[in-house]
C-alpha positions as CSV (number, residue, x, y, z in Angstrom):
1,M,9.6,-5.2,-19.5
2,S,6.4,-7.1,-18.4
3,D,5.4,-10.8,-18.8
4,T,1.4,-11.1,-19.5
5,A,-0.4,-14.4,-18.9
6,R,-4.1,-15.0,-18.5
7,A,-5.9,-16.1,-15.1
8,D,-9.5,-17.8,-15.1
9,A,-11.8,-15.7,-13.0
10,P,-14.8,-16.7,-11.8
11,A,-17.8,-15.7,-14.0
12,T,-19.8,-13.3,-12.7
13,S,-21.8,-10.7,-14.4
14,T,-20.1,-7.9,-14.1
15,S,-16.6,-10.1,-15.4
16,P,-17.5,-12.7,-17.5
17,A,-14.1,-12.5,-19.7
18,P,-10.9,-14.2,-18.2
19,L,-8.9,-11.7,-16.2
20,T,-5.3,-10.4,-17.6
21,V,-2.2,-10.5,-15.1
22,E,0.9,-8.7,-15.8
23,L,4.4,-8.5,-14.0
24,L,5.7,-5.5,-14.5
25,T,9.6,-5.2,-13.5
26,E,10.6,-2.0,-15.2
27,E,9.9,1.5,-13.1
28,A,9.0,3.8,-16.2
29,E,6.0,1.1,-16.5
30,F,5.6,1.7,-12.7
31,A,5.5,5.2,-13.0
32,A,3.3,5.3,-16.2
33,L,0.7,3.7,-14.0
34,A,0.0,7.1,-11.8
35,T,-3.6,7.8,-13.2
36,D,-5.0,3.7,-13.4
37,W,-3.5,3.5,-10.1
38,A,-5.1,6.2,-8.7
39,R,-8.6,5.0,-9.7
40,L,-7.6,1.9,-8.2
41,Y,-7.0,3.1,-4.7
42,R,-9.6,5.1,-4.3
43,S,-11.6,1.7,-5.7
44,C,-10.3,0.1,-2.5
45,P,-11.9,1.3,0.9
46,S,-9.3,-0.4,3.1
47,A,-6.4,1.1,1.4
48,T,-3.8,3.0,3.2
49,P,-2.0,5.9,2.4
50,F,1.0,4.3,1.9
51,Q,-0.6,2.3,-1.1
52,S,-0.8,5.7,-2.8
53,H,1.1,5.7,-6.5
54,A,2.9,9.1,-5.2
55,W,4.2,7.3,-2.1
56,L,4.9,4.2,-3.9
57,H,6.8,5.7,-6.6
58,S,8.6,7.9,-5.0
59,W,9.7,5.7,-2.4
60,W,11.2,3.3,-4.9
61,L,12.8,6.2,-6.9
62,S,14.8,6.8,-3.5
63,Y,15.4,3.1,-1.9
64,G,14.4,0.9,-5.0
65,R,17.6,-1.3,-6.5
66,P,17.8,-2.1,-10.2
67,G,15.9,-5.1,-11.5
68,R,14.2,-5.3,-7.9
69,L,11.1,-4.4,-9.1
70,R,8.2,-6.5,-8.9
71,V,4.6,-5.2,-9.7
72,V,1.6,-7.8,-10.1
73,L,-1.1,-6.4,-12.4
74,V,-4.6,-7.6,-12.6
75,R,-6.5,-6.3,-15.3
76,D,-9.9,-6.4,-16.9
77,G,-10.1,-5.2,-20.3
78,G,-8.3,-1.9,-19.8
79,Q,-9.6,-1.1,-16.4
80,L,-6.9,-1.9,-13.4
81,R,-8.8,-4.3,-11.1
82,A,-5.8,-5.1,-8.5
83,A,-2.0,-4.3,-8.0
84,A,0.6,-6.0,-5.5
85,P,3.8,-3.5,-5.4
86,L,6.3,-5.6,-4.2
87,M,10.2,-5.9,-4.9
88,R,12.7,-8.7,-4.9
89,V,15.1,-9.1,-1.6
90,N,17.6,-11.7,-1.2
91,R,18.1,-11.6,2.4
92,P,18.1,-13.5,4.3
93,G,16.9,-15.7,1.1
94,P,14.8,-14.9,-1.5
95,A,11.5,-13.2,-0.8
96,L,9.0,-10.8,-2.7
97,V,8.4,-7.7,0.0
98,P,5.8,-4.6,-0.3
99,L,7.5,-1.6,-1.3
100,G,7.4,1.4,1.2
101,G,10.0,-0.9,3.2
102,A,10.4,0.3,6.9
103,I,9.2,3.9,6.9
104,S,6.1,3.0,6.0
105,D,2.9,2.3,8.7
106,Y,1.7,-0.6,6.5
107,G,1.5,-2.8,3.4
108,D,-0.9,-4.0,1.4
109,V,-2.3,-4.4,-2.3
110,L,-5.1,-2.9,-3.9
111,L,-8.1,-4.6,-5.1
112,D,-11.5,-2.9,-6.7
113,D,-14.4,-3.2,-4.3
114,E,-16.7,-3.8,-6.9
115,H,-14.7,-6.6,-8.5
116,A,-12.7,-8.2,-5.7
117,A,-13.5,-11.7,-5.5
118,P,-12.7,-12.4,-9.4
119,A,-9.7,-10.1,-9.2
120,A,-8.4,-11.4,-5.8
121,A,-8.5,-14.6,-7.0
122,A,-6.6,-13.7,-10.4
123,L,-4.5,-11.7,-8.0
124,T,-3.1,-14.9,-6.0
125,E,-2.6,-16.6,-9.1
126,G,-0.3,-13.6,-10.7
127,L,1.7,-14.0,-6.9
128,A,2.2,-17.7,-7.3
129,A,3.3,-17.3,-10.6
130,A,6.2,-14.2,-9.8
131,A,7.0,-15.9,-6.5
132,R,8.3,-19.1,-7.8
133,T,11.4,-19.4,-5.4
134,A,10.7,-16.8,-3.4
135,L,8.8,-16.4,-0.1
136,I,6.0,-13.2,-0.4
137,D,6.5,-11.7,2.6
138,F,3.9,-9.1,3.7
139,R,4.9,-7.0,6.5
140,E,2.4,-4.4,8.7
141,V,-1.0,-5.8,7.5
142,R,-3.7,-4.2,9.3
143,P,-6.3,-6.0,10.0
144,G,-9.1,-5.8,7.3
145,A,-6.6,-5.1,4.3
146,A,-7.7,-6.3,1.0
147,V,-4.4,-8.6,0.9
148,E,-6.0,-10.6,3.1
149,Q,-8.3,-11.9,0.5
150,V,-5.0,-13.4,-1.0
151,Y,-3.8,-15.0,2.2
152,E,-7.3,-16.7,2.4
153,R,-7.2,-17.9,-1.0
154,W,-3.4,-19.2,-1.2
155,S,-3.2,-22.9,-1.6
156,G,0.4,-23.2,-0.4
157,P,2.0,-23.1,3.0
158,R,1.0,-19.9,4.8
159,R,1.5,-18.5,8.0
160,R,0.3,-15.9,10.0
161,V,2.3,-13.9,13.0
162,P,1.7,-10.7,15.0
163,D,3.7,-7.7,13.7
164,S,3.9,-4.0,15.1
165,V,0.8,-2.7,17.4
166,C,-1.0,0.2,16.5
167,L,-3.7,2.8,18.4
168,E,-6.6,3.8,16.2
169,L,-9.8,6.8,17.4
170,P,-12.5,7.6,15.3
171,A,-12.4,10.5,12.8
172,R,-13.6,12.7,14.9
173,P,-13.4,16.7,15.7
174,L,-11.6,16.9,19.2
175,D,-14.6,18.0,21.1
176,E,-16.2,14.4,20.0
177,L,-13.2,12.8,21.0
178,L,-12.6,14.7,24.4
179,G,-16.2,12.7,24.8
180,R,-14.7,9.7,24.9
181,L,-12.3,10.5,27.9
182,P,-12.9,11.2,31.6
183,A,-14.3,14.0,33.3
184,Q,-11.1,14.8,34.6
185,R,-8.8,14.2,32.1
186,A,-11.1,15.8,29.8
187,Q,-10.6,19.2,31.6
188,R,-7.0,18.8,31.5
189,V,-7.1,18.6,27.6
190,R,-9.2,21.7,27.7
191,A,-7.0,23.2,29.8
192,K,-4.0,22.5,27.4
193,L,-6.4,23.9,25.1
194,R,-6.8,27.2,26.5
195,K,-2.9,27.7,27.5
196,L,-2.2,27.1,23.9
197,D,-5.0,29.8,22.8
198,A,-3.3,32.2,25.8
199,L,0.5,31.6,23.8
200,G,-1.0,32.8,20.4
201,V,-0.3,29.4,18.6
202,E,-1.5,29.8,15.3
203,H,-1.7,26.7,12.6
204,R,-2.4,27.0,8.8
205,A,-2.7,24.1,5.8
206,V,0.7,25.0,4.0
207,P,-0.5,25.8,0.3
208,P,1.4,23.2,-2.3
209,D,3.8,25.5,-3.8
210,E,5.4,26.1,-0.3
211,I,5.1,22.5,0.8
212,G,8.8,21.4,-0.2
213,A,10.5,24.4,2.6
214,A,7.7,23.7,4.8
215,L,8.8,19.5,4.9
216,Q,12.4,20.9,5.0
217,T,11.4,23.1,8.2
218,L,9.9,20.1,9.4
219,L,13.2,17.8,9.5
220,D,15.6,20.8,11.0
221,L,12.8,20.9,14.0
222,H,12.6,17.0,13.9
223,R,16.7,16.4,14.4
224,L,16.6,19.8,16.9
225,Q,13.9,18.2,19.0
226,W,15.8,14.8,19.1
227,Q,19.1,16.1,19.5
228,D,20.7,14.2,22.1
229,R,18.3,11.4,22.5
230,R,17.6,8.6,20.3
231,V,16.0,9.2,16.9
232,T,15.1,6.8,14.0
233,S,18.0,7.6,12.0
234,E,16.7,7.3,9.0
235,H,14.4,10.4,9.5
236,L,18.3,12.0,9.1
237,R,19.1,11.0,5.5
238,P,19.3,13.0,2.3
239,R,17.3,10.3,0.8
240,F,14.3,10.1,3.1
241,R,14.3,13.9,2.9
242,E,13.7,14.0,-0.9
243,H,11.2,10.6,-0.8
244,L,8.8,12.8,2.1
245,V,9.6,16.1,-0.3
246,R,8.6,14.0,-3.9
247,A,6.0,12.1,-2.2
248,V,4.1,14.5,-0.3
249,G,4.3,16.9,-2.7
250,G,2.6,14.2,-4.9
251,M,-0.3,13.4,-2.1
252,V,-1.1,17.1,-1.0
253,D,-2.2,17.8,-5.2
254,A,-4.2,14.9,-5.0
255,G,-6.2,15.7,-1.5
256,D,-4.2,12.6,0.1
257,A,-2.4,14.4,2.2
258,V,-2.2,17.6,4.5
259,V,1.1,20.1,6.0
260,T,-0.1,22.2,8.7
261,E,2.9,24.9,10.2
262,F,2.0,25.6,13.5
263,Q,3.6,30.0,14.4
264,L,4.2,31.3,17.6
265,E,5.1,34.9,17.6
266,G,5.7,35.4,14.2
267,A,8.2,32.1,14.1
268,V,7.5,28.6,12.6
269,V,7.4,26.4,15.8
270,A,6.2,22.9,14.1
271,V,5.1,21.1,11.5
272,D,3.1,18.2,11.1
273,V,2.4,16.0,8.2
274,T,-1.2,14.4,8.2
275,L,-1.6,11.4,5.4
276,M,-5.2,10.7,4.0
277,S,-6.7,7.3,1.9
278,P,-10.4,6.9,1.3
279,S,-11.4,5.8,5.1
280,L,-8.0,6.5,6.9
281,A,-5.8,9.3,7.9
282,G,-2.9,9.6,10.3
283,G,-0.3,12.1,11.5
284,Y,2.9,10.3,9.9
285,L,6.0,12.7,11.4
286,Y,6.5,16.1,12.9
287,G,8.9,18.7,13.9
288,A,8.5,20.6,17.0
289,D,11.0,23.5,18.4
290,P,12.3,22.3,22.1
291,R,11.3,26.0,22.9
292,L,7.4,24.9,23.4
293,R,8.6,22.8,26.3
294,E,9.2,26.1,27.9
295,H,6.1,28.1,27.0
296,K,4.9,24.7,28.5
297,A,2.8,24.1,25.8
298,D,1.3,20.4,25.0
299,V,2.6,19.7,21.6
300,A,0.8,16.3,21.7
301,T,-2.4,18.0,22.0
302,M,-1.5,20.7,19.6
303,L,-0.6,18.1,16.7
304,L,-4.3,16.1,17.7
305,H,-5.8,19.4,17.9
306,A,-4.9,20.7,14.7
307,C,-5.5,16.8,12.8
308,A,-8.6,15.9,14.3
309,D,-10.3,19.3,13.3
310,Q,-8.9,19.3,9.4
311,P,-11.9,19.0,6.8
312,G,-10.3,16.0,5.4
313,V,-9.7,13.9,8.1
314,R,-13.4,14.1,9.5
315,E,-14.9,12.7,5.9
316,R,-12.6,9.3,7.0
317,Q,-13.9,6.7,9.7
318,V,-10.4,6.0,11.1
319,L,-7.9,8.6,13.1
320,S,-4.9,6.3,13.5
321,L,-2.1,6.9,15.9
322,L,-0.2,4.5,13.6
323,R,2.7,2.7,14.7
324,G,4.1,2.5,18.3
325,A,2.2,2.5,21.7
326,E,3.8,5.3,23.2
327,P,2.4,6.6,26.8
328,Y,1.5,9.8,25.5
329,K,-0.9,8.0,22.7
330,Y,-2.9,6.3,25.5
331,R,-4.7,9.5,27.1
332,W,-6.9,9.4,24.1
333,R,-8.5,5.8,25.1
334,P,-7.5,4.7,21.4
335,E,-8.3,1.4,20.6
336,T,-5.1,-0.9,19.7
337,V,-5.1,-3.1,16.4
338,V,-2.3,-5.1,16.2
339,N,-0.7,-5.2,12.3
340,Q,-0.2,-8.7,10.7
341,R,2.9,-10.6,9.1
342,L,1.3,-12.8,6.1
343,L,3.9,-15.1,5.2
344,L,3.2,-17.1,1.4
345,A,4.9,-20.0,0.1
346,S,5.3,-22.6,-2.2
347,W,6.2,-26.3,-1.0
348,A,9.9,-25.1,-2.3
349,T,9.6,-22.0,-0.2
350,A,8.1,-23.8,3.1
351,P,11.3,-24.6,4.9
352,L,12.1,-20.9,4.5
353,M,8.6,-19.3,5.9
354,T,9.5,-21.9,9.4
355,A,12.5,-20.2,9.7
356,V,10.9,-16.8,9.3
357,A,8.1,-17.5,11.8
358,C,10.7,-19.0,13.9
359,D,12.7,-16.0,14.1
360,V,9.8,-13.9,15.0
361,A,8.6,-16.0,17.7
362,A,12.0,-16.3,19.2
363,R,12.1,-12.8,18.7
364,R,9.0,-11.9,20.6
365,R,10.0,-14.1,23.4
366,G,13.5,-12.4,23.9
367,K,11.6,-9.1,23.7
368,A,9.4,-10.6,26.7
369,L,12.0,-11.7,28.6
370,L,13.7,-8.2,28.7
371,L,10.7,-7.0,29.7
372,R,10.2,-8.8,32.6
373,W,13.9,-8.2,33.6
374,K,13.2,-4.6,33.4
375,E,10.0,-5.0,35.6
376,R,11.8,-6.6,38.1
377,G,13.7,-2.7,38.9
378,D,17.1,-2.5,38.2
379,G,18.0,-5.5,36.7
380,R,19.6,-7.1,39.2
381,T,19.1,-10.8,40.4
């Protein structure tokens, strides 16, 4: 069922009438938005792949809970101008959080760029009405995200705290990325590329009718490569597999994802998923056969080479290495970008916002202390 209200937007030459704000709470209604959502998604330059309808609706089917869906929409007549895909949670307190959860690297809303100011104003009012007694908690907000326009307009208490670190490169072919490196490091990378050529490693973009099988192979290889080591346990669960196959299949059809398969001596030795939005591409997940190490193949170089040289990737502005500051990523001299966590409250939920912000600060201090303890050597005092 949907609740409808009127939000008065500032009068402009392109949108003189008040905008309509809707709150969708039924999965069927969310599913039916695919076409309108795709148009809005492509009208929002800051959107990341994790705001596509294919990704979010698939995530809801795998992870959502009945009665928790809260999708705030702003329409101008029949045109969708803004959308905030959220769900209600109750731990540690009542909150509205973006769909996509922990398996999504970025959280955001969508705003039609040509109507951003009135749409953001209407969306802000709609979010305030939808939240009522709940905190709004946007995790993993990339700098420049559309939801920052909501944050700037929020009239109640608000807080901004750091979230995860992401690393980014310009979306350029590998030859141009090599030009960013010191001469000796670039020479080592070229030697690794020659090694891959000598081994006979070949890659191809997987066609749509083979996506399901390729992703199953990816997850099998992912499990194998992390055997006896710490792995993200969610990647091994059936619900994640179902979500990945369903979401990526739809995104490949729409031109928002590429699945790349690598072969050596006729056998598949690696599979990689690259997700794409209007301005950003990012390598999301891969699986690689441990035997590649026996051949002294540099898997990271192999993956980046294939990703950077994809035609769809070169059309974007940013090649994101997504969350995580693993040492191998720094070989390419990426830019460090810190995601933000935006907390929006009413005066009634301000104490909850303060508690969340204090918890974040305490965790950061704890991590810093642990790091300093480890840097002292073996931990002996």
